[in-house]
Backbone as CSV, one residue per row, in Angstrom:
resi,resn,N_x,N_y,N_z,CA_x,CA_y,CA_z,C_x,C_y,C_z
1,UNK,23.415,-23.955,30.608,22.115,-23.930,29.808,21.602,-22.953,29.852
2,UNK,20.941,-22.542,28.311,20.702,-21.632,28.363,19.190,-21.275,29.323
3,UNK,19.322,-19.604,29.785,18.187,-19.693,30.239,16.759,-19.074,29.248
4,UNK,15.536,-19.340,29.244,14.871,-18.724,28.423,14.100,-17.876,29.471
5,UNK,13.786,-16.304,28.889,13.632,-15.657,29.770,12.000,-15.211,29.279
6,UNK,11.465,-15.979,28.095,10.200,-15.668,27.319,8.976,-16.263,28.071
7,UNK,8.020,-15.669,28.205,6.618,-15.946,28.645,5.694,-16.402,27.590
8,UNK,4.908,-17.101,27.885,3.475,-17.339,27.140,2.436,-16.621,26.625
9,UNK,2.108,-15.714,25.748,0.971,-14.993,25.162,-0.054,-15.803,26.062
10,UNK,-1.182,-14.815,26.371,-2.389,-15.176,27.257,-3.237,-15.428,26.272
11,UNK,-3.768,-15.032,25.088,-4.350,-15.270,24.036,-3.893,-16.373,23.197
12,UNK,-2.845,-16.521,22.807,-2.468,-17.634,22.192,-1.047,-18.688,22.167
13,UNK,-1.555,-19.444,22.734,-0.772,-20.448,23.632,0.948,-20.960,22.714
14,UNK,0.699,-20.697,21.546,2.053,-21.002,20.480,2.708,-19.208,20.863
15,UNK,2.584,-18.239,20.975,3.270,-17.375,20.749,3.888,-16.890,22.074
16,UNK,4.827,-16.468,22.186,5.934,-15.596,23.121,5.978,-14.516,23.408
17,UNK,6.291,-13.871,24.481,7.046,-12.447,24.356,8.267,-12.351,25.365
18,UNK,9.056,-10.994,25.979,9.549,-10.693,26.815,9.160,-10.546,27.830
19,UNK,8.316,-9.328,27.402,7.880,-8.123,28.647,8.776,-6.842,28.470
20,UNK,9.566,-6.904,27.186,10.073,-5.810,26.736,9.324,-4.998,25.793
21,UNK,8.376,-5.377,25.307,7.733,-4.393,23.950,7.219,-3.424,24.401
22,UNK,6.820,-2.611,23.460,6.088,-1.449,23.570,4.694,-1.458,23.146
23,UNK,4.552,-2.707,22.204,3.596,-2.915,21.875,2.509,-3.723,22.918
24,UNK,1.195,-3.757,22.685,0.396,-4.395,23.516,0.831,-5.927,23.946
25,UNK,1.911,-6.509,23.376,2.250,-7.743,23.286,2.763,-8.239,24.521
26,UNK,3.353,-6.490,25.458,3.723,-6.685,26.608,3.007,-6.873,27.542
27,UNK,1.678,-6.969,27.138,0.683,-7.008,28.308,0.219,-8.931,27.517
28,UNK,0.993,-9.637,26.874,1.002,-11.077,26.485,-0.729,-11.201,25.766
29,UNK,-0.522,-10.486,25.149,-1.419,-10.043,23.999,-0.962,-10.229,22.020
30,UNK,-0.678,-11.374,21.767,-0.306,-11.551,20.568,-1.134,-11.111,19.280
31,UNK,-0.659,-10.702,18.169,-1.535,-10.297,17.505,-2.192,-11.235,16.390
32,UNK,-1.567,-12.398,16.769,-2.141,-13.539,16.222,-3.627,-13.952,16.444
33,UNK,-4.011,-13.229,17.990,-5.298,-13.628,18.265,-6.359,-12.838,17.868
34,UNK,-5.718,-11.673,17.229,-6.856,-10.802,16.619,-7.114,-10.614,15.087
35,UNK,-8.127,-9.725,14.646,-8.492,-9.191,13.429,-7.326,-8.283,13.199
36,UNK,-7.468,-8.538,11.863,-6.407,-7.159,10.947,-7.303,-5.961,11.161
37,UNK,-6.528,-4.960,11.585,-6.786,-3.829,11.621,-7.615,-3.392,13.084
38,UNK,-7.309,-4.342,13.841,-7.637,-4.127,15.228,-6.720,-3.115,16.136
39,UNK,-7.408,-2.493,16.694,-6.540,-1.390,17.407,-6.596,-1.293,19.072
40,UNK,-5.316,-1.439,19.589,-5.250,-1.228,21.093,-4.465,-0.452,21.262
41,UNK,-4.200,-0.095,22.643,-3.235,0.936,22.965,-2.008,-0.105,23.642
42,UNK,-0.769,0.455,23.507,0.664,-0.007,23.747,1.017,0.167,25.134
43,UNK,1.929,-0.559,25.515,2.673,-0.069,27.007,3.021,1.479,26.817
44,UNK,3.551,1.894,25.325,3.931,3.326,25.338,2.838,4.518,25.226
45,UNK,1.556,4.183,25.393,0.439,4.949,25.257,-0.095,5.172,23.773
46,UNK,0.500,4.858,23.002,0.257,5.050,21.759,-0.904,4.123,21.543
47,UNK,-1.317,3.823,19.878,-2.267,3.192,19.524,-1.705,2.316,18.347
48,UNK,-2.215,0.964,18.663,-1.151,0.042,17.830,-2.030,-0.793,17.485
49,UNK,-2.301,-1.147,16.110,-3.066,-1.713,15.343,-2.461,-3.117,14.385
50,UNK,-3.228,-4.349,14.115,-2.873,-5.866,14.031,-2.742,-5.624,12.275
51,UNK,-1.863,-5.779,11.795,-1.621,-5.893,10.286,-0.398,-7.162,9.835
52,UNK,-0.895,-7.427,8.392,0.509,-8.753,7.954,1.786,-7.897,7.583
53,UNK,2.248,-8.999,8.322,3.754,-9.045,7.831,4.915,-9.707,7.310
54,UNK,5.015,-10.160,6.503,5.709,-11.100,6.104,4.981,-12.558,6.251
55,UNK,3.548,-12.402,6.462,2.868,-13.609,6.251,2.502,-13.916,8.026
56,UNK,2.464,-12.838,8.355,2.405,-13.054,9.922,1.447,-11.772,10.465
57,UNK,0.630,-12.141,11.592,0.060,-11.027,12.284,1.076,-10.506,13.254
58,UNK,1.021,-9.067,12.831,1.908,-8.258,13.792,1.246,-7.241,14.475
59,UNK,1.714,-6.578,15.321,1.620,-5.353,15.952,2.135,-4.205,15.461
60,UNK,1.626,-3.282,14.745,2.226,-1.840,14.168,1.893,-1.160,14.614
61,UNK,2.598,-0.233,15.034,2.314,1.327,15.766,1.264,2.398,14.524
62,UNK,0.395,3.216,15.061,0.072,3.853,14.256,0.346,5.173,14.188
63,UNK,1.153,5.474,13.225,1.854,6.766,13.191,1.225,7.602,12.819
64,UNK,1.630,8.597,13.424,1.389,10.338,12.642,1.916,10.862,11.483
65,UNK,1.992,10.807,10.208,2.317,10.935,8.826,2.522,12.252,8.633
66,UNK,3.680,13.200,8.421,3.865,14.378,8.139,3.323,14.399,6.460
67,UNK,2.445,15.618,6.339,2.380,15.542,4.879,2.690,17.069,4.396
68,UNK,3.708,17.319,3.356,3.743,18.748,2.700,2.813,19.297,2.129
69,UNK,2.423,20.378,1.988,1.671,21.058,1.319,2.169,21.507,-0.058
70,UNK,1.181,22.236,-1.149,1.766,22.996,-2.187,2.590,24.461,-1.705
71,UNK,3.314,24.382,-2.416,4.407,25.663,-1.938,3.779,26.369,-3.328
72,UNK,3.157,27.778,-2.883,3.090,29.001,-4.201,4.389,29.421,-4.534
73,UNK,4.581,30.048,-6.217,5.739,30.318,-6.127,6.252,31.576,-5.488
74,UNK,7.138,32.002,-5.671,7.860,33.350,-5.375,7.606,34.795,-5.935
75,UNK,7.169,34.434,-6.802,7.246,35.344,-7.921,6.320,35.203,-9.079
76,UNK,4.798,35.709,-8.683,3.713,35.728,-9.581,3.333,36.784,-10.807
77,UNK,2.442,36.812,-11.340,2.136,37.764,-12.153,2.128,39.313,-11.898
78,UNK,1.836,39.229,-10.430,1.390,40.642,-9.432,3.078,40.945,-8.954
79,UNK,3.827,40.062,-9.224,5.590,40.731,-8.545,5.825,40.824,-7.586
80,UNK,4.561,40.071,-6.578,4.714,40.246,-5.002,5.298,39.046,-4.494
81,UNK,5.705,39.163,-3.583,6.735,37.620,-3.155,5.471,37.178,-2.303
82,UNK,4.925,35.960,-2.327,4.372,35.277,-1.606,4.667,33.873,-1.111
83,UNK,5.189,33.832,0.016,5.556,32.687,0.517,4.437,31.827,1.547
84,UNK,4.000,31.021,0.939,3.159,29.638,1.330,3.368,28.465,1.902
85,UNK,3.876,27.917,2.525,4.414,26.677,2.915,4.015,25.920,4.041
86,UNK,3.252,25.038,4.044,3.160,24.319,5.747,3.211,23.026,5.653
87,UNK,3.314,22.624,6.811,3.382,21.008,7.250,1.944,20.462,8.208
88,UNK,1.475,19.560,7.823,0.512,19.227,8.350,0.592,17.857,8.985
89,UNK,0.197,17.611,10.471,0.279,16.324,10.851,-1.155,15.911,10.771
90,UNK,-1.300,14.111,10.040,-2.586,14.263,9.994,-2.484,12.516,10.063
91,UNK,-3.506,11.924,10.532,-3.426,10.847,11.014,-3.764,9.882,9.751
92,UNK,-3.552,8.338,9.437,-3.387,7.565,8.202,-4.805,7.461,7.975
93,UNK,-5.633,7.793,8.889,-7.668,7.934,8.341,-7.895,9.316,7.582
94,UNK,-6.934,10.242,7.679,-7.558,11.517,7.441,-6.672,11.220,5.115
95,UNK,-5.565,10.694,5.685,-4.986,10.373,4.192,-5.743,9.368,3.318
96,UNK,-6.198,8.446,3.550,-7.078,7.676,2.885,-8.267,8.512,1.985
97,UNK,-8.990,9.604,2.739,-9.798,10.426,2.336,-9.184,11.370,1.420
98,UNK,-8.056,11.846,1.639,-7.793,12.813,0.605,-6.993,11.977,-0.816
99,UNK,-6.614,10.978,-0.941,-6.084,10.392,-1.709,-6.638,10.607,-3.066
100,UNK,-7.946,10.445,-3.303,-8.528,10.362,-4.591,-8.272,11.951,-5.170
101,UNK,-8.071,12.847,-4.446,-8.015,14.287,-4.863,-6.465,14.230,-5.490
102,UNK,-5.742,14.006,-4.650,-4.078,13.750,-4.935,-3.836,13.156,-6.441
103,UNK,-4.657,11.979,-6.469,-4.371,11.700,-7.701,-4.851,12.015,-9.123
104,UNK,-6.219,12.811,-8.666,-6.860,13.653,-9.909,-5.438,14.361,-9.835
105,UNK,-4.970,15.313,-9.321,-4.237,16.254,-9.448,-2.879,15.755,-10.608
106,UNK,-2.232,14.467,-9.908,-1.211,14.233,-10.887,-1.686,13.697,-11.998
107,UNK,-2.741,13.086,-12.240,-3.394,12.384,-13.387,-3.458,13.997,-14.153
108,UNK,-3.907,14.807,-13.891,-4.501,16.113,-14.961,-2.843,16.865,-15.447
109,UNK,-1.615,16.843,-14.491,-0.498,17.448,-14.470,0.262,16.544,-15.400
110,UNK,0.306,15.288,-15.314,0.997,14.105,-16.292,0.256,14.085,-17.614
111,UNK,-0.695,14.065,-17.701,-1.357,13.809,-19.002,-0.857,14.673,-20.103
112,UNK,-0.523,16.113,-19.645,-0.008,17.014,-20.965,1.395,16.750,-20.924
113,UNK,1.920,15.625,-20.307,3.404,15.685,-20.749,4.483,16.543,-20.194
114,UNK,4.090,18.043,-19.536,4.804,18.631,-18.938,5.090,18.739,-17.713
115,UNK,6.303,18.805,-17.220,6.367,19.208,-15.541,6.317,20.151,-15.438
116,UNK,5.634,20.504,-14.103,5.400,21.968,-13.677,6.862,22.469,-13.178
117,UNK,7.108,23.606,-13.777,8.387,24.288,-12.973,7.945,24.914,-12.070
118,UNK,8.946,24.869,-10.966,8.478,25.534,-9.705,9.962,25.952,-9.311
119,UNK,9.899,27.170,-8.785,11.017,27.642,-8.364,12.095,27.195,-7.691
120,UNK,11.948,26.044,-6.889,12.596,25.110,-6.058,13.347,24.345,-7.766
121,UNK,12.698,23.727,-8.445,13.117,22.729,-9.921,14.348,23.860,-10.837
122,UNK,13.817,25.111,-10.717,14.267,26.243,-11.778,15.709,26.247,-11.300
123,UNK,15.663,26.488,-9.760,16.890,27.064,-8.906,17.876,25.598,-9.075
124,UNK,17.321,24.671,-8.694,18.127,23.306,-9.063,19.060,23.074,-10.109
125,UNK,18.087,23.296,-11.348,18.843,22.927,-12.380,19.972,24.047,-13.100
126,UNK,19.528,25.246,-11.967,20.716,26.688,-12.559,21.851,26.007,-11.720
127,UNK,21.630,25.963,-10.670,22.904,25.712,-9.510,23.854,24.544,-9.567
128,UNK,22.736,23.295,-10.348,23.832,22.166,-10.540,24.813,22.234,-11.778
129,UNK,23.887,23.192,-12.415,24.863,23.321,-14.225,25.789,24.104,-13.557
130,UNK,25.586,25.443,-12.841,26.626,26.102,-12.611,27.833,25.320,-11.687
131,UNK,27.401,24.284,-10.700,28.656,23.626,-10.081,29.603,22.569,-10.763
132,UNK,28.446,22.208,-12.147,29.228,21.107,-12.627,30.255,22.095,-13.716
133,UNK,29.957,23.320,-14.132,31.500,24.064,-14.948,32.405,24.592,-14.483
134,UNK,32.115,24.457,-12.787,33.443,24.748,-11.959,34.156,24.023,-11.457
135,UNK,33.585,22.689,-11.480,34.320,21.944,-10.983,35.026,21.300,-11.676
136,UNK,36.420,20.926,-10.931,37.765,20.664,-11.682,37.883,19.087,-10.783
137,UNK,37.740,18.823,-9.505,38.007,17.413,-9.101,36.924,16.503,-9.301
138,UNK,35.906,16.445,-10.234,35.384,15.582,-10.499,34.212,15.091,-9.193
139,UNK,33.551,16.457,-8.771,33.364,15.676,-7.384,31.959,15.124,-7.451
140,UNK,31.606,13.987,-6.948,30.642,13.352,-7.327,29.098,14.011,-7.545
141,UNK,28.051,13.555,-8.339,26.930,14.193,-8.118,26.453,14.752,-7.302
142,UNK,26.017,13.179,-5.967,25.381,13.361,-4.804,26.039,14.634,-4.065
143,UNK,27.030,14.712,-3.788,28.188,15.774,-3.290,27.514,17.299,-3.499
144,UNK,27.266,17.504,-4.969,27.067,18.757,-5.693,25.831,19.076,-5.495
145,UNK,24.609,18.058,-5.234,23.522,17.941,-5.259,23.182,18.836,-3.596
146,UNK,23.851,18.048,-2.591,23.869,18.185,-1.243,24.360,19.765,-1.398
147,UNK,25.315,20.397,-1.870,25.792,21.860,-1.962,24.445,22.755,-2.507
148,UNK,23.818,21.866,-3.249,22.468,22.735,-3.983,21.454,22.867,-2.868
149,UNK,21.173,21.661,-2.104,20.126,22.064,-1.105,20.741,22.832,-0.060
150,UNK,21.842,22.733,0.246,22.262,23.758,1.301,22.190,25.146,0.776
151,UNK,22.405,25.275,-0.330,22.149,26.723,-0.947,20.808,27.371,-0.987
152,UNK,19.879,26.139,-1.349,18.318,26.569,-1.286,17.723,27.037,-0.243
153,UNK,18.235,26.240,0.973,18.101,26.202,2.173,18.419,27.736,2.839
154,UNK,19.692,28.291,2.462,20.387,29.241,2.900,19.332,30.805,2.349
155,UNK,19.009,30.271,0.662,17.990,31.126,-0.228,16.812,31.228,0.475
156,UNK,16.556,30.346,1.017,14.897,30.495,1.588,14.964,31.112,2.913
157,UNK,16.092,31.144,3.724,15.898,32.268,4.568,16.129,33.835,4.211
158,UNK,16.317,33.943,2.946,16.768,35.416,2.373,15.648,35.574,1.516
159,UNK,14.552,35.831,1.542,13.676,36.062,0.303,13.849,36.758,-0.853
160,UNK,14.295,38.138,-0.332,14.853,39.138,-1.134,15.920,38.520,-2.235
161,UNK,17.025,37.990,-1.871,18.137,37.392,-2.618,17.324,36.259,-3.628
162,UNK,16.815,35.563,-2.814,16.057,34.437,-3.763,15.066,35.002,-4.595
163,UNK,14.277,36.231,-4.469,13.804,36.816,-5.583,14.362,37.468,-6.688
164,UNK,15.426,37.873,-6.625,16.333,38.720,-7.345,17.033,37.556,-8.187
165,UNK,17.424,36.292,-7.567,17.813,35.658,-8.394,17.146,34.476,-9.301
166,UNK,15.621,34.408,-8.693,14.785,33.716,-9.741,14.415,34.610,-10.672
167,UNK,13.983,35.860,-10.686,13.585,36.760,-11.732,14.738,36.958,-12.928
168,UNK,15.893,36.676,-12.199,16.886,36.862,-13.349,16.990,35.549,-14.074
169,UNK,16.560,34.445,-13.391,16.603,32.917,-14.082,15.595,32.900,-15.040
170,UNK,14.290,33.458,-14.669,13.001,33.009,-15.338,13.003,34.482,-16.656
171,UNK,13.849,35.154,-16.804,14.251,35.846,-18.086,14.461,35.238,-19.439
């Protein structure tokens, strides 16, 4: 005989829980008994909210999402290196408020049909082409791209070397 360790939820009699969940379900509270977007603190101390998933209401943890802001080019008309890149932690509510601004920026850049050439894009194109020309073993493109991103990471730590290389590439 199989032992059943599941307990009945206190707010919905047809739902069960094990008591090992991190969500509010651990307290016997099924998501089925709440409205969509209802928020409650879970056993882990984080905020959980009710959402639909596969046509059922479930507890979904409200995550903090990392977003990357615009990176200024290292070389501009003044020929002075400027390195500004930052990562902000923002909650989902703040993302909803910023969404229209992002859409406007995207629509204005794509309406011209030109892709903005960043330092990263210029470097990747140059370095991938260089690796493909030197490659005699038919290395997969995925591996070559990994080498390229590793080299970009190394160059980001050496801004003087990166600045010289980009100056040569932009000529």
